[in-house]
ZAMARGU-4260 file (C-alpha; in steps of 0.2 Angstrom, whole numbers, plus 5000, padded with zeros to 4 digits):
<rodrens>
0) 4957/5101/4787 | 4947/5111/4802 | 4928/5111/4803 | 4928/5129/4801 | 4937/5128/4784
5) 4925/5114/4779 | 4911/5123/4783 | 4917/5137/4771 | 4920/5125/4758 | 4902/5118/4760
10) 4893/5135/4761 | 4904/5139/4744 | 4899/5124/4735 | 4880/5127/4741 | 4880/5146/4735
15) 4888/5140/4718 | 4875/5127/4715 | 4861/5139/4720 | 4865/5151/4709 | 4863/5140/4694
20) 4846/5139/4698 | 4842/5158/4704 | 4844/5156/4721 | 4852/5167/4733 | 4862/5163/4750
25) 4862/5169/4766 | 4869/5160/4781 | 4859/5141/4780 | 4846/5147/4769 | 4845/5149/4750
30) 4831/5158/4743 | 4822/5166/4728 | 4806/5176/4724 | 4795/5170/4709 | 4776/5176/4706
35) 4773/5184/4722 | 4779/5169/4734 | 4797/5167/4745 | 4803/5150/4742 | 4815/5146/4753
40) 4828/5130/4756 | 4834/5128/4775 | 4850/5118/4776 | 4853/5108/4792 | 4865/5096/4796
45) 4859/5080/4785 | 4843/5088/4777 | 4837/5103/4769 | 4818/5109/4772 | 4810/5118/4757
50) 4797/5130/4761 | 4785/5144/4753 | 4774/5158/4759 | 4766/5171/4749 | 4778/5190/4750
55) 4762/5198/4757 | 4762/5187/4773 | 4777/5194/4782 | 4772/5212/4776 | 4755/5210/4783
60) 4763/5203/4799 | 4777/5216/4802 | 4763/5229/4800 | 4752/5221/4812 | 4766/5222/4823
65) 4770/5240/4820 | 4788/5234/4812 | 4785/5240/4796 | 4803/5246/4793 | 4807/5227/4790
70) 4799/5229/4773 | 4814/5239/4768 | 4828/5228/4774 | 4835/5213/4765 | 4824/5198/4758
75) 4832/5185/4766 | 4826/5192/4784 | 4809/5184/4779 | 4820/5167/4779 | 4830/5171/4795
80) 4822/5186/4805 | 4815/5182/4821 | 4797/5190/4817 | 4796/5183/4801 | 4783/5169/4797
85) 4785/5150/4794 | 4782/5144/4777 | 4771/5129/4769 | 4783/5114/4768 | 4785/5108/4751
90) 4800/5095/4752 | 4813/5088/4764 | 4829/5082/4756 | 4841/5071/4766 | 4860/5075/4763
95) 4874/5066/4765 | 4890/5078/4765 | 4906/5070/4757 | 4923/5077/4758 | 4927/5080/4739
100) 4923/5096/4732 | 4916/5090/4717 | 4905/5077/4726 | 4897/5092/4736 | 4893/5102/4721
105) 4884/5086/4715 | 4873/5085/4731 | 4868/5103/4731 | 4865/5104/4712 | 4854/5088/4716
110) 4844/5098/4729 | 4841/5112/4719 | 4837/5103/4704 | 4823/5094/4713 | 4816/5110/4722
115) 4815/5119/4706 | 4805/5105/4698 | 4794/5108/4714 | 4793/5127/4710 | 4787/5124/4693
120) 4774/5113/4697 | 4768/5122/4712 | 4766/5139/4701 | 4757/5128/4688 | 4743/5124/4703
125) 4746/5141/4712 | 4748/5154/4701 | 4741/5168/4710 | 4750/5171/4726 | 4736/5183/4733
130) 4722/5169/4733 | 4734/5155/4740 | 4727/5147/4756 | 4742/5135/4764 | 4738/5119/4771
135) 4741/5121/4789 | 4747/5102/4793 | 4762/5106/4781 | 4767/5122/4790 | 4783/5120/4799
140) 4783/5127/4818 | 4767/5138/4817 | 4757/5135/4832 | 4748/5152/4831 | 4742/5147/4815
145) 4749/5165/4809 | 4752/5162/4789 | 4733/5156/4788 | 4727/5171/4797 | 4736/5181/4786
150) 4730/5173/4771 | 4713/5177/4778 | 4716/5194/4783 | 4724/5198/4765 | 4707/5191/4759
155) 4697/5202/4768 | 4690/5188/4779 | 4692/5197/4796 | 4677/5189/4803 | 4683/5173/4799
160) 4698/5176/4808 | 4690/5183/4824 | 4681/5168/4824 | 4698/5157/4824 | 4704/5167/4838
165) 4689/5164/4848 | 4690/5145/4845 | 4708/5146/4851 | 4706/5155/4866 | 4693/5144/4871
170) 4703/5129/4869 | 4716/5138/4881 | 4730/5141/4867 | 4745/5151/4873 | 4751/5159/4859
175) 4771/5157/4854 | 4774/5174/4851 | 4770/5186/4867 | 4775/5205/4870 | 4774/5211/4888
180) 4762/5204/4901 | 4745/5206/4891 | 4750/5204/4873 | 4752/5190/4862 | 4750/5187/4843
185) 4731/5186/4844 | 4731/5202/4855 | 4739/5211/4840 | 4728/5203/4825 | 4713/5208/4835
190) 4718/5225/4836 | 4721/5225/4817 | 4705/5218/4812 | 4697/5231/4823 | 4708/5246/4817
195) 4693/5253/4809 | 4682/5258/4826 | 4684/5274/4835 | 4691/5265/4851 | 4704/5257/4841
200) 4709/5273/4831 | 4711/5283/4848 | 4722/5268/4855 | 4732/5268/4840 | 4735/5287/4840
205) 4739/5285/4859 | 4753/5272/4854 | 4759/5282/4840 | 4762/5297/4851 | 4770/5286/4865
210) 4782/5279/4850 | 4786/5296/4847 | 4791/5300/4864 | 4802/5284/4866 | 4810/5288/4848
215) 4814/5306/4854 | 4822/5301/4870 | 4831/5286/4862 | 4839/5298/4850 | 4842/5311/4864
220) 4850/5297/4875 | 4861/5291/4859 | 4866/5308/4855 | 4875/5312/4873 | 4887/5299/4867
225) 4896/5314/4858 | 4906/5307/4842 | 4909/5289/4848 | 4892/5283/4844 | 4891/5264/4851
230) 4878/5251/4850 | 4869/5258/4865 | 4870/5273/4875 | 4882/5279/4888 | 4872/5281/4904
235) 4886/5292/4912 | 4880/5306/4902 | 4861/5300/4898 | 4858/5302/4918 | 4861/5321/4915
240) 4847/5320/4902 | 4834/5311/4914 | 4839/5323/4929 | 4837/5339/4919 | 4820/5334/4915
245) 4815/5328/4932 | 4822/5343/4941 | 4813/5355/4925 | 4796/5345/4931 | 4799/5348/4949
250) 4800/5367/4948 | 4787/5370/4934 | 4772/5371/4946 | 4782/5386/4954 | 4780/5394/4938
255) 4763/5390/4935 | 4757/5406/4927 | 4771/5403/4913 | 4766/5385/4911 | 4749/5379/4911
260) 4746/5366/4925 | 4737/5354/4913 | 4752/5354/4902 | 4763/5351/4916 | 4754/5336/4921
265) 4753/5329/4904 | 4771/5331/4902 | 4776/5323/4918 | 4765/5308/4915 | 4774/5306/4898
270) 4790/5307/4905 | 4787/5294/4918 | 4779/5282/4906 | 4792/5284/4894 | 4806/5284/4908
275) 4800/5268/4919 | 4787/5259/4907 | 4799/5255/4890 | 4812/5245/4898 | 4822/5247/4883
280) 4811/5236/4873 | 4804/5249/4860 | 4821/5260/4861 | 4832/5246/4855 | 4825/5249/4837
285) 4828/5267/4839 | 4845/5264/4847 | 4850/5254/4829 | 4840/5269/4819 | 4850/5283/4827
290) 4868/5274/4822 | 4861/5273/4804 | 4859/5293/4801 | 4871/5301/4793 | 4886/5308/4804
295) 4881/5326/4800 | 4864/5322/4807 | 4870/5314/4822 | 4882/5329/4826 | 4867/5342/4826
300) 4859/5331/4838 | 4872/5330/4849 | 4873/5349/4849 | 4855/5353/4851 | 4854/5338/4867
305) 4869/5348/4876 | 4863/5364/4872 | 4844/5359/4878 | 4851/5351/4894 | 4861/5365/4898
310) 4847/5378/4897 | 4836/5366/4906 | 4848/5366/4922 | 4849/5385/4919 | 4831/5386/4920
315) 4829/5375/4935 | 4842/5384/4945 | 4838/5402/4940 | 4818/5396/4945 | 4824/5389/4962
320) 4834/5405/4965 | 4821/5417/4961 | 4808/5408/4970 | 4818/5406/4986 | 4824/5424/4984
325) 4805/5428/4983 | 4801/5420/4998 | 4815/5428/5009 | 4808/5446/5004 | 4800/5455/5019
330) 4780/5456/5017
</rodrens>
């Protein structure tokens, strides 16, 4: 028996045992949702780690990160997702993997039986997920204290959150989660806690506007793949879009009476920001979204973008020709 065959037998035995206790399976985890909590068992080699967290914790964290679409994805993402929060550890169980199928089932059933009893005791002591505060020493791999901070925010204690972050900054704490050069977990959380302030409202609207531009450009790039929609755009075609826009930006000042200068400046700045400052980080999300659109919608996008780019080139060259002709005419 090969290792791959054995791993399949183990996964099947774990799935069957978990189903008897109401657990679903995804790769290396088994999970269930009960009374507003996400219970998850992580199986790793010779042991299983059992954790719990309120369902609202990931929802709130994704809202803070601007990834609210994750809430519509499979529940298992809360256990395996890159930006899912860790949970409070309720138990760790050693596992010895026998070769016999029946013994495998017994091993996993014993684990799920213990886990189910722990769940019952936990829910007796913590019946309301909304007011649950995790015991931080028991949280597995949460150096930024995110699960605790989510509990504070959920219960309206933003001032306490700001104090915690202030103290962590004083200690020189560097967040494990970082985005770009200046943003980390605490940056996003502080912005969320200040979201009612006028300056933060303006910033959020500017970010939303920027995201909309990135999304439009990502869709436009993907639509140029014609009917062969891959995971990423084909840059042999995509350069046509960027070149068309750059040329249009260059010739627009020549027709300033048709296009107000202020709008041209805004458009140019927007284009430069999207083209040079995105670094494909936000675009990646929108590439995937485009591929999930109905085929008819993607075809409409393709036709619309090809027509738009052709019209941009025609406009650019006709403007250059007319501008050159007007300068060559005798005074």
